C-alpha positions as CSV (number, residue, x, y, z in Angstrom):
1,M,139.0,150.2,73.0
2,K,138.1,148.4,69.8
3,R,138.6,144.6,70.0
4,P,140.5,143.0,67.1
5,D,138.5,141.2,64.4
6,T,138.1,137.5,64.7
7,L,137.5,135.0,61.9
8,A,133.8,135.1,62.8
9,N,133.8,138.9,62.4
10,E,135.4,138.7,59.0
11,I,132.9,136.1,57.7
12,E,130.1,138.2,59.2
13,K,131.3,141.2,57.3
14,L,131.7,139.2,54.1
15,L,128.1,137.9,54.3
16,G,126.9,141.4,55.0
17,R,128.6,142.8,52.0
18,A,127.3,140.1,49.7
19,S,123.7,140.4,50.9
20,S,123.9,144.2,50.9
21,D,125.2,144.3,47.3
22,A,122.3,142.0,46.2
23,L,119.6,144.1,47.8
24,I,121.1,147.4,46.6
25,G,121.4,145.8,43.1
26,A,117.7,145.1,43.2
27,S,116.4,148.5,44.5
28,G,119.3,150.9,44.3
29,I,120.1,153.4,47.1
30,D,118.7,156.8,47.8
31,D,121.6,159.1,48.5
32,D,119.7,162.4,48.5
33,P,121.3,164.6,51.3
34,L,117.8,165.6,52.5
35,L,117.2,162.0,53.6
36,T,120.7,160.6,54.2
37,Q,121.7,163.3,56.7
38,W,118.5,162.8,58.6
39,V,118.8,159.0,58.8
40,T,122.5,159.0,59.5
41,R,122.3,161.7,62.2
42,I,119.5,159.9,64.1
43,G,121.1,156.5,63.6
44,R,124.4,157.7,65.0
45,E,122.6,159.4,68.0
46,V,121.0,156.1,69.0
47,A,124.0,153.9,68.1
48,V,126.4,155.7,70.4
49,H,124.6,154.1,73.3
50,S,125.4,150.5,72.1
51,D,128.0,148.7,74.0
52,R,129.3,146.6,71.1
53,L,132.8,147.8,70.3
54,D,133.8,145.8,67.2
55,A,130.9,147.0,64.9
56,K,129.9,150.5,64.1
57,P,126.5,150.5,62.4
58,E,126.3,151.9,58.9
59,F,122.9,153.3,57.8
60,V,121.8,153.0,54.1
61,I,118.5,153.9,52.4
62,L,117.2,151.4,49.9
63,G,115.3,152.9,47.0
64,S,112.4,150.5,47.6
65,D,108.8,151.6,48.2
66,V,108.1,148.5,50.3
67,A,108.2,149.7,53.9
68,N,110.9,147.7,55.7
69,A,114.0,147.9,57.8
70,L,116.6,145.1,58.5
71,T,120.1,144.6,59.9
72,L,122.6,142.6,57.9
73,P,125.6,140.7,59.2
74,G,128.5,143.1,59.7
75,S,126.2,145.8,61.2
76,K,124.8,147.4,58.1
77,V,121.3,148.8,58.8
78,L,119.0,149.1,55.8
79,V,115.9,151.2,55.8
80,T,113.7,151.6,52.7
81,R,112.4,154.8,51.1
82,G,108.9,153.4,51.7
83,L,109.5,153.2,55.4
84,L,110.7,156.8,55.6
85,D,107.5,157.9,54.0
86,E,105.5,156.1,56.7
87,V,107.2,157.5,59.9
88,T,105.5,160.7,61.3
89,S,108.3,161.9,63.6
90,D,112.0,161.7,64.4
91,D,111.0,159.7,67.4
92,E,109.4,157.0,65.3
93,L,112.5,156.8,63.0
94,A,114.8,156.8,66.1
95,G,112.7,153.9,67.5
96,V,113.0,151.8,64.3
97,L,116.8,152.5,63.9
98,A,117.4,151.8,67.6
99,H,115.6,148.5,67.3
100,E,117.9,147.6,64.4
101,V,121.0,148.8,66.4
102,G,119.7,146.5,69.1
103,H,120.2,143.6,66.7
104,V,123.7,144.8,66.0
105,A,124.5,145.1,69.7
106,K,123.4,141.5,70.4
107,R,124.9,140.0,67.2
108,H,121.5,138.5,66.3
109,A,122.3,138.4,62.6
110,W,125.4,136.2,63.2
111,Q,123.5,134.0,65.6
112,Q,120.7,133.5,63.1
113,L,123.1,132.6,60.4
114,Q,124.8,130.0,62.6
115,N,121.4,128.6,63.5
116,N,120.4,128.3,59.8
117,G,123.7,126.5,59.0
118,I,124.6,129.1,56.3
119,V,128.0,129.7,57.8
120,A,128.8,126.0,57.8
121,L,127.7,125.8,54.2
122,L,130.0,128.7,53.2
123,L,133.0,127.2,55.0
124,R,132.4,123.9,53.2
125,V,131.8,125.1,49.6
126,A,133.8,128.3,49.3
127,P,136.6,130.2,51.0
128,P,135.8,133.7,52.2
129,K,137.0,135.3,49.0
130,G,135.8,132.4,46.7
131,S,134.3,133.3,43.3
132,V,131.2,131.2,44.0
133,L,129.9,133.9,46.3
134,R,130.0,136.5,43.5
135,Q,128.4,134.1,41.0
136,G,125.2,133.7,42.9
137,L,125.6,131.4,45.9
138,P,122.2,132.0,47.6
139,I,123.3,134.8,49.9
140,L,120.2,136.6,48.8
141,N,118.3,134.2,51.1
142,L,119.8,136.2,54.0
143,L,116.8,138.5,53.7
144,R,114.6,135.6,54.8
145,A,117.2,133.9,57.1
146,L,117.4,137.2,59.0
147,A,113.7,137.1,59.9
148,Q,114.7,137.0,63.5
149,S,113.5,134.6,66.2
150,R,110.7,136.0,68.4
151,D,113.1,136.2,71.3
152,N,115.6,138.2,69.3
153,E,113.0,140.7,68.2
154,Y,111.7,141.3,71.7
155,Q,115.2,141.7,73.0
156,A,116.0,144.2,70.2
157,D,112.8,146.1,71.2
158,R,113.9,146.2,74.8
159,V,117.4,147.3,74.0
160,G,116.3,149.7,71.3
161,L,113.8,151.4,73.5
162,G,116.6,152.2,75.9
163,F,118.9,153.5,73.1
164,A,116.2,155.8,71.8
165,A,115.3,157.2,75.2
166,A,119.0,157.7,76.1
167,A,119.4,159.7,72.8
168,G,116.5,162.0,73.7
169,Y,113.8,160.5,71.6
170,A,110.4,159.4,73.0
171,P,110.5,155.6,73.3
172,S,106.8,155.5,72.4
173,G,107.9,156.4,68.8
174,L,108.7,152.8,68.0
175,L,105.5,151.5,69.5
176,R,103.4,154.1,67.6
177,F,105.1,153.2,64.3
178,I,104.4,149.5,64.9
179,E,100.7,150.2,65.7
180,T,100.4,152.3,62.5
181,M,102.0,149.6,60.3
182,A,99.8,146.9,61.9
183,S,96.5,148.8,61.5
184,G,96.9,151.0,58.5
185,P,95.8,150.4,54.9
186,M,99.1,148.9,53.9
187,A,99.2,146.4,56.8
188,A,98.1,143.5,54.6
189,W,101.0,144.0,52.2
190,E,104.0,145.7,53.8
191,E,107.2,143.6,54.2
192,Y,107.8,145.0,57.7
193,F,105.8,142.2,59.4
194,N,107.4,139.5,57.2
195,T,110.7,140.3,58.8
196,H,109.4,141.3,62.2
197,P,106.7,139.7,64.5
198,A,103.1,140.8,64.6
199,G,102.6,144.3,66.0
200,A,100.1,143.8,68.8
201,K,102.2,141.5,71.0
202,R,105.3,143.7,70.4
203,T,103.5,146.9,71.5
204,T,102.0,145.2,74.5
205,A,105.4,143.9,75.6
206,G,107.0,147.2,74.8
207,R,104.6,149.2,77.0
208,Q,105.6,147.1,80.0
209,Q,109.2,148.2,79.7
210,P,110.2,150.7,82.5
211,V,111.8,153.1,80.0
212,V,108.4,153.6,78.4
213,R,106.4,154.2,81.6
214,E,105.6,157.7,82.7
215,S,107.1,156.9,86.1
216,D,110.6,156.5,84.7
217,V,112.1,159.8,85.8
218,D,115.4,159.3,84.2
219,S,113.9,158.5,80.8
220,R,111.5,161.5,81.0
221,A,114.4,163.8,81.8
222,A,116.5,162.5,78.8
223,V,113.5,162.7,76.4
224,A,112.6,166.2,77.6
225,A,116.3,167.3,77.2
226,G,116.3,165.9,73.7
227,L,113.1,167.7,72.7
228,D,114.5,171.0,74.0
229,A,117.6,170.4,71.9
230,R,115.4,169.9,68.9
231,G,113.6,173.2,69.5
232,L,110.4,171.6,70.8
233,A,110.2,173.3,74.2
234,G,106.4,172.9,74.5
235,L,106.6,169.1,73.9
236,A,109.5,168.9,76.3
237,Q,107.4,170.5,79.0
238,L,104.6,168.0,78.3
239,V,107.1,165.2,78.9
240,R,108.1,166.7,82.2
241,L,104.4,166.6,83.1
242,G,104.2,162.9,82.3
243,R,102.5,163.3,78.9
244,D,103.3,161.4,75.7
245,P,104.6,164.1,73.2
246,L,103.4,162.1,70.2
247,A,99.8,161.9,71.4
248,L,98.6,165.3,70.1
249,S,96.4,165.0,67.1
250,A,96.9,166.8,63.8
251,L,94.8,169.7,62.7
252,V,91.5,168.9,61.0
253,P,91.1,170.1,57.4
254,A,88.3,172.5,56.5
255,S,85.0,171.1,55.3
256,L,84.3,170.9,51.6
257,S,81.7,172.9,49.6
258,G,79.0,171.1,47.7
259,R,80.7,171.3,44.3
260,N,84.0,170.1,45.9
261,R,82.2,167.2,47.5
262,L,80.9,166.0,44.1
263,E,84.4,166.4,42.7
264,R,85.8,164.4,45.6
265,K,83.2,161.6,45.1
266,D,84.4,161.2,41.5
267,L,87.9,161.0,42.7
268,V,87.1,158.4,45.3
269,D,85.2,156.3,42.7
270,T,88.3,156.4,40.5
271,I,90.6,155.4,43.4
272,Q,88.3,152.5,44.3
273,R,88.2,151.2,40.7
274,Q,92.0,151.4,40.5
275,Q,92.3,149.5,43.8
276,T,90.0,146.8,42.6
277,R,92.1,146.3,39.5
278,L,95.3,146.4,41.5
279,L,94.1,143.8,44.0
280,A,93.8,141.3,41.1
281,T,97.6,141.0,41.3
282,Y,97.7,140.5,45.0
283,K,97.1,136.8,45.2
284,P,99.8,135.8,42.7
285,L,102.2,138.2,44.3
286,V,101.6,136.8,47.8
287,T,101.9,133.2,46.5
288,A,105.1,134.1,44.6
289,S,106.5,135.8,47.7
290,T,106.0,132.6,49.7
291,L,107.9,130.6,47.0
292,Q,110.5,133.3,47.0
293,Q,111.1,132.7,50.7
294,L,111.5,129.0,50.2
295,L,113.3,128.9,46.9
296,L,116.9,129.7,47.7
297,L,117.0,127.4,50.7
298,T,116.9,124.5,48.2
299,A,119.3,126.1,45.7
300,Q,122.5,125.8,47.6
301,S,123.8,122.5,46.2
302,Q,122.4,122.6,42.7
303,D,124.2,123.4,39.5
304,I,125.1,127.0,38.6
305,R,122.3,127.3,36.0
306,R,119.6,126.9,38.7
307,I,121.5,129.3,41.0
308,V,121.6,132.0,38.3
309,L,117.9,131.5,37.5
310,S,117.0,131.5,41.1
311,T,118.9,134.7,41.7
312,H,117.1,136.4,38.8
313,A,113.7,135.2,39.9
314,Y,114.3,136.4,43.4
315,L,115.3,139.9,42.3
316,L,112.4,140.0,39.9
317,Q,109.9,139.3,42.7
318,F,111.6,141.9,44.9
319,K,111.0,144.5,42.1
320,L,107.4,143.3,41.6
321,Q,106.7,144.0,45.3
322,D,108.2,147.4,45.0
323,V,106.0,148.5,42.0
324,Y,102.9,147.1,43.8
325,A,103.7,148.9,47.0
326,R,104.3,152.2,45.2
327,T,101.0,152.0,43.3
328,L,99.1,151.1,46.4
329,R,100.7,153.9,48.4
330,L,99.7,156.4,45.6
331,L,96.1,155.2,45.8
332,R,96.1,155.6,49.6
333,L,97.5,159.1,49.6
334,A,95.7,160.6,46.6
335,G,92.4,161.3,48.6
336,P,94.1,162.9,51.7
337,V,96.3,165.1,49.6
338,W,93.3,166.2,47.5
339,D,91.4,167.0,50.8
340,A,94.3,169.0,52.2
341,L,94.5,171.1,49.1
342,H,91.0,172.3,50.1
343,S,91.9,173.2,53.6
344,G,93.3,176.7,52.8
345,T,91.5,179.9,52.9
346,D,91.0,179.8,49.1
347,P,91.0,176.3,47.6
348,E,90.7,177.9,44.1
349,T,94.2,179.3,44.0
350,I,96.5,178.4,41.1
351,E,98.6,176.1,43.4
352,C,95.5,174.2,44.7
353,L,94.1,173.8,41.2
354,R,97.4,172.6,39.8
355,G,97.7,170.2,42.7
356,R,94.3,168.6,42.1
357,S,95.1,168.4,38.4
358,E,98.3,166.6,39.2
359,I,96.4,164.1,41.4
360,R,94.0,163.3,38.6
361,E,97.0,162.9,36.2
362,A,98.7,160.6,38.7
363,L,95.6,158.4,38.8
364,A,95.4,158.4,35.0
365,Q,99.1,157.3,34.8
366,I,98.7,154.4,37.2
367,A,95.7,153.1,35.3
368,A,98.3,151.5,33.1
369,V,99.9,149.6,36.0
370,P,97.6,146.7,36.9
371,A,97.5,144.9,33.6
372,P,101.3,144.5,32.9
373,L,101.9,144.1,36.6
374,Q,99.5,141.1,36.7
375,R,101.1,139.6,33.6
376,A,104.5,140.0,35.2
377,S,103.4,138.6,38.5
378,Q,101.8,135.5,36.9
379,A,105.0,134.9,34.9
380,S,107.1,135.3,38.0
381,L,104.9,132.9,39.9
382,T,105.3,130.3,37.1
383,V,109.1,130.7,37.2
384,L,109.3,130.4,41.0
385,A,107.0,127.4,41.1
386,D,109.1,125.6,38.4
387,L,112.4,126.4,40.1
388,H,111.1,125.4,43.5
389,L,109.8,122.1,42.2
390,G,113.1,121.4,40.5
391,G,111.4,120.8,37.1
392,F,113.9,120.5,34.3
393,Y,116.7,119.0,36.5
394,R,115.0,115.7,36.3
395,L,115.2,115.8,32.5
396,N,117.9,114.6,30.2
397,S,120.7,116.9,29.2
398,G,119.2,118.2,26.0
399,A,115.8,118.7,27.5
400,Q,117.4,120.5,30.5
401,W,118.9,123.2,28.2
402,T,115.6,123.6,26.4
403,H,113.8,124.1,29.6
404,F,116.5,126.4,30.9
405,A,116.0,128.6,27.8
406,A,112.2,128.6,28.3
407,V,112.4,129.6,32.0
408,E,114.9,132.4,31.1
409,G,112.6,133.6,28.4
410,L,109.7,133.7,30.8
411,I,111.8,135.8,33.2
412,R,112.7,138.2,30.4
413,Y,109.0,138.5,29.5
414,A,108.1,139.3,33.1
415,E,110.9,141.9,33.3
416,S,109.6,143.6,30.2
417,E,106.0,143.7,31.5
418,L,107.3,144.9,34.9
419,S,109.3,147.7,33.2
420,R,106.1,149.0,31.6
421,A,104.3,148.9,35.0
422,G,107.2,150.5,36.7
423,R,107.4,153.4,34.3
424,A,103.7,154.1,34.7
425,A,103.9,153.9,38.5
426,G,107.0,156.1,38.6
427,T,105.4,158.8,36.5
428,G,102.2,158.7,38.6
429,W,104.2,158.9,41.8
430,R,106.1,162.0,40.4
431,Y,102.8,163.8,39.7
432,L,101.5,163.0,43.2
433,A,104.8,164.2,44.7
434,M,104.3,167.5,43.0
435,A,100.8,167.8,44.5
436,R,102.2,166.9,47.9
437,V,104.8,169.7,47.7
438,R,102.0,172.2,46.9
439,R,100.0,170.7,49.8
440,Y,102.7,171.2,52.4
441,Q,103.8,174.5,51.0
442,Q,100.2,175.7,51.6
443,Q,99.9,174.2,55.0
444,L,103.1,175.8,56.2
445,D,101.9,179.2,55.0
446,L,98.7,178.6,57.1
447,L,100.5,177.4,60.2
448,I,103.2,180.0,60.2
449,P,102.0,183.4,58.8
450,E,104.7,186.0,58.0
451,S,103.1,188.3,60.5
452,S,103.9,186.1,63.5
453,L,107.5,186.6,64.5
454,T,107.3,184.0,67.3
455,K,106.0,181.3,65.0
456,R,108.5,182.3,62.3
457,A,111.3,181.9,64.8
458,L,110.0,178.4,65.8
459,W,109.7,177.5,62.1
460,S,113.3,178.7,61.4
461,V,114.8,176.5,64.1
462,L,112.8,173.4,63.2
463,A,113.4,173.9,59.4
464,E,117.1,174.4,59.8
465,R,117.4,171.1,61.8
466,R,115.0,169.2,59.5
467,L,116.5,170.4,56.2
468,G,120.1,170.7,57.2
469,Q,120.1,174.1,55.6
470,T,119.7,177.7,56.9
471,V,116.3,179.1,55.7
472,E,115.7,182.6,54.6
473,W,113.2,184.6,56.4
474,S,111.9,186.6,53.4
475,G,108.7,185.5,51.6
476,S,106.1,183.0,52.7
477,T,107.0,180.2,55.0
478,G,106.0,177.5,52.5
479,E,108.0,179.0,49.7
480,A,111.1,179.5,51.9
481,S,110.8,175.8,53.1
482,V,110.7,174.5,49.5
483,S,113.5,176.7,48.5
484,A,115.7,175.6,51.4
485,A,114.9,171.9,50.7
486,L,115.8,172.3,47.1
487,A,119.0,174.1,47.9
488,R,120.0,171.1,50.1
489,Q,119.4,168.8,47.2
490,R,121.0,171.0,44.5
491,A,124.5,172.3,44.9
492,D,124.1,175.0,42.2
493,K,121.3,176.8,44.1
494,K,119.7,178.3,40.9
495,P,117.1,180.9,41.8
496,C,113.5,180.3,40.9
497,P,112.5,182.4,37.9
498,L,109.8,185.0,38.3
499,G,106.4,183.7,37.5
500,T,107.4,180.0,38.2
501,S,106.0,178.3,41.3
502,W,108.4,176.6,43.6
503,A,106.7,173.3,43.2
504,D,107.2,173.5,39.4
505,W,110.8,174.7,39.8
506,V,111.7,171.7,41.9
507,V,111.2,169.4,38.8
508,Q,112.5,171.9,36.3
509,S,115.8,172.4,38.2
510,G,116.4,168.7,38.7
511,G,115.2,168.3,42.3
512,I,113.4,165.3,43.7
513,P,109.9,166.3,44.7
514,E,109.2,162.9,46.4
515,N,111.9,163.6,49.0
516,I,111.1,167.2,49.4
517,A,107.4,166.2,50.1
518,T,108.7,163.8,52.8
519,V,110.7,166.3,54.7
520,L,108.0,169.1,54.4
521,R,105.5,166.6,55.8
522,L,107.7,165.9,58.8
523,L,108.4,169.6,59.3
524,T,104.6,170.3,59.2
525,L,103.9,167.6,61.7
526,D,106.7,168.9,64.0
527,L,105.1,172.4,63.9
528,Q,101.6,171.1,64.4
529,R,102.5,169.2,67.5
530,E,104.7,171.9,69.0
531,L,102.0,174.6,68.4
532,A,99.3,172.3,69.9
533,A,101.6,171.7,72.9
534,R,102.1,175.4,73.5
535,A,98.4,176.1,73.2
536,Y,97.6,173.3,75.7
537,L,100.1,174.8,78.1
538,G,98.6,178.3,77.6
539,W,101.8,179.8,76.3
540,K,101.4,183.2,74.6
541,E,102.9,184.1,71.3
């Protein structure tokens, strides 16, 4: 039975809405059914095991490329688009969402707000429905105030691991995700460890939990049943034998020919030059991020002009981080995607050639990112430093207004430069997404040939669950997967014209290749792990 809301619950929900609106205003939301049905389904599966009755978690995808997840007051759980492109299995996503649901279950957001005095401030300066909240009271600082205490994070891990296992997901998923984020190429930048403790101690503590240990019979049974329900019978059997279902390695791409090695060397040189240029923006971005974390803590009792400027500067820095993360992720993925397009039986097919051309075009587009991004980041750093130091508020009235106009002008300049960088990064990311769709279409064709009815049956089950759409058996596995993904995105379901590749048709018909690439990647990984498990167990086709 649901308990009646208290005043604390009402204030918590109000703060959650205010902070959610601010973050969504900065990044937008991704409401593509391909992603939302996936996140919502897994989120609900883990949340049903929470014992908190007065708050039902709501799951929202932020359109940011910075990998992060956080829980706001009022039980709203936000995951970024960048995080979804980092997870490698449903088990990893379930672990992340279960951790956030753990925060909801233990009311950590509310406790942290009370500890930071934000609730007392609100009750003093504005009623729950006061206009000051909507005008820019530093609710945006909730993002930093909600960087949980170490004890809260470990408690959310413990609780979340249990939620994930009870829902039928391998609890090792969360620990593997943390390890990847802590050791991967993005580790020095990603926001995830600004709002969560360092990874090594969390994974060490997590592996000590009974639910993670192979000796926990109840946990193993629940995870095995969950894998069976997902169509992963081979992985389920490995769990019953005490094996980690996520430990199987991916397939190794074919070796490159001499000419292709030279072409790849040129590609790698280009990527390294771009990374060197991009890293020139790193120091001002990190310095500005530190000021961003401190800024709004000092803006709570100042005049409305400083609050408005602080809000704009905060959101500007948020967007700068997003463009940087998108560009860095493109540079990280370009090489592996190029390699994978050589792993087929014939790397000189039209699809492979087009994919490699798109990668080169993506790199050409983001060559235009570092210069305006650096100018924008320097301007943002100047603004944040000025606001943090309080600058013009020590001046006389006339000088204050002049300084106010100057700071606002600098913000507008930074926004203009950031817009240029963002357009180039967005165009480059779209080209790379097209190449990724071709990559996974090709890999699915290699993994699941039309001639193997057993493998086709496995693919059909996994694809239907992954895509939320019945897949057709006719044609190649890769084309059928792209077709089903696009049909899930597009209600009109226009047929692909003869002579047009499915990857090209995704863009021409208004699809979102970035999201299709994400779900095809996860489908491919599911199939690779399950086929490897069946081979290990000696199952025959």
